[in-house]
C-alpha positions in Angstrom: -6.5 53.1 64.3 -9.6 54.0 61.9 -11.5 57.3 62.2 -14.7 56.6 64.3 -17.5 58.6 65.3 -16.3 58.0 69.0 -14.3 60.5 70.8 -10.8 59.3 71.0 -9.4 58.7 74.4 -7.2 61.4 75.6 -3.3 60.8 76.1 -2.4 59.8 79.7 -0.8 62.3 81.7 2.9 62.4 82.8 2.2 61.4 86.2 -0.1 58.3 84.8 2.9 57.3 82.5 5.4 57.5 85.2 3.3 55.3 87.5 2.7 52.8 84.8 6.2 52.8 82.8 9.2 52.3 85.1 12.0 55.1 83.9 9.5 57.3 82.0 10.4 60.8 82.0 13.8 60.3 83.6 15.4 62.7 81.2 12.7 65.5 81.7 15.0 67.2 84.7 17.7 69.1 82.3 20.3 68.2 84.9 19.8 64.5 84.5 19.7 64.8 80.6 23.3 63.4 78.8 23.1 66.0 75.8 22.9 69.1 78.3 26.5 69.8 78.2 26.3 69.9 74.2 23.5 72.2 74.3 25.5 75.2 76.0 28.0 77.0 73.7 31.4 76.7 74.5 33.8 77.4 72.3 36.6 75.5 74.2 34.9 72.7 74.4 35.5 71.3 70.6 39.1 72.1 70.0 37.8 74.1 67.1 40.3 77.0 66.6 38.4 78.7 63.5 34.7 80.0 62.7 34.9 78.9 59.4 37.1 76.1 58.2 40.4 77.5 56.0 39.2 77.3 52.4 40.6 74.9 49.8 40.9 77.8 47.2 38.4 79.0 45.0 38.7 77.0 41.7 36.8 79.0 38.9 36.7 75.5 37.1 34.7 74.1 39.7 31.0 73.8 39.2 28.9 76.0 41.8 25.1 76.5 42.3 24.5 80.1 41.2 22.4 80.4 44.6 25.6 80.2 46.6 28.0 83.2 46.6 31.1 81.0 46.8 32.2 77.3 47.1 32.2 75.3 50.2 35.4 75.4 52.0 36.2 72.0 51.3 35.2 70.3 47.7 36.0 67.0 46.0 38.4 67.2 43.0 38.4 63.3 42.2 36.4 63.6 39.5 36.7 66.9 37.0 34.4 67.5 34.6 35.5 66.9 31.0 34.2 66.4 27.2 31.0 67.3 26.1 29.1 66.0 29.2 31.1 68.4 31.5 30.2 71.3 29.1 26.7 70.5 29.6 26.9 70.3 33.4 28.8 73.6 33.6 26.0 75.2 31.5 23.5 73.7 34.0 25.4 75.2 36.9 26.2 78.5 35.4 22.8 79.2 33.8 19.9 77.6 35.9 19.1 77.5 39.6 18.7 74.4 41.3 15.1 74.8 41.9 14.6 74.8 38.2 13.9 71.6 36.4 16.1 72.7 33.4 18.9 72.3 35.8 18.5 68.7 36.7 17.5 67.7 33.3 20.6 69.1 31.7 22.5 67.0 34.4 20.8 63.9 33.7 21.6 64.7 29.9 25.1 65.2 30.7 25.2 61.9 32.8 23.5 60.3 29.6 26.3 61.7 27.3 29.0 60.5 29.7 27.4 56.9 29.7 27.2 56.9 25.7 30.9 58.1 25.6 31.8 55.5 28.2 30.1 52.7 25.7 31.7 54.0 22.7 35.0 54.0 24.4 34.5 50.5 25.6 34.1 49.1 21.8 37.9 50.6 21.5 39.2 48.2 24.3 40.0 44.5 24.3 36.8 43.5 26.2 34.0 45.8 25.0 30.8 46.1 26.8 28.5 43.1 26.2 24.8 44.3 26.2 23.5 40.8 26.0 24.9 39.5 28.9 25.3 42.7 31.3 21.6 43.8 30.8 20.1 40.4 32.0 18.3 39.6 29.0 19.6 35.9 29.1 18.4 35.6 32.7 15.0 37.1 32.0 13.3 33.9 30.2 14.7 31.5 33.0 13.9 33.3 36.4 10.1 33.6 36.3 9.6 36.5 34.1 6.0 36.7 34.4 5.4 35.6 38.0 8.3 37.9 39.3 6.6 41.0 37.8 3.1 40.2 39.5 2.4 43.0 42.3 5.2 45.2 41.3 4.3 49.0 41.0 6.1 49.4 37.9 4.3 47.1 35.9 2.7 49.2 33.7 5.7 50.6 31.9 7.8 47.4 31.9 6.7 46.9 28.4 9.1 49.8 27.4 12.3 48.1 29.4 13.6 46.1 26.2 13.3 49.4 24.2 15.0 51.2 26.5 18.0 48.9 27.1 18.4 47.1 23.9 17.1 50.4 21.7 20.4 52.3 22.1 22.2 49.4 21.1 20.2 48.4 18.1 20.1 51.8 16.8 23.8 52.2 17.2 24.2 48.9 15.4 22.1 50.0 12.7 24.1 53.3 12.3 27.3 51.8 12.0 25.8 49.1 9.7 24.7 52.1 7.6 28.3 53.8 7.5 30.1 50.8 6.6 27.8 49.8 4.0 28.2 53.9 2.4 31.7 53.4 2.8 32.1 50.0 1.0 29.3 51.3 -1.9 31.7 54.2 -2.7 34.4 52.2 -3.3 
């Protein structure tokens, strides 16, 4: 409702709502509320036999925010930090608070380093990444490239998308070309 000069109507009272809407206010009486037994502290009701869960162990290699005195009792170990990206992430956790932009920017940098490493590793496999088909560049011209962008919020920076997507591949190809050319010239 837009703002008007007229004073807004006051909300109906509980009695008016109870008369108008069948069942309104049925949970006002605490005895009728289904959550009431859960609102009382009863340590025997849950079956928990501890105040704090048993700790998984204190792993000194595990990243931990500097705001926290210790690790959570249970933590994941499926993807341990490794390589240069792991060193960047460890530095972010060891040096900067989670409230600082530097912490998050270093985590993003670690992610980008990991992604670049994954792309480089894919070049050594039998099926390397294919930037032409996997980025959707081929689908772009045939799936309404201009009309699908109309009304989008990010239209102002859509011009930079091809540079961000294709730029690293072109730069990487240029670097490899220069290295190969330099190696052949020396021979």
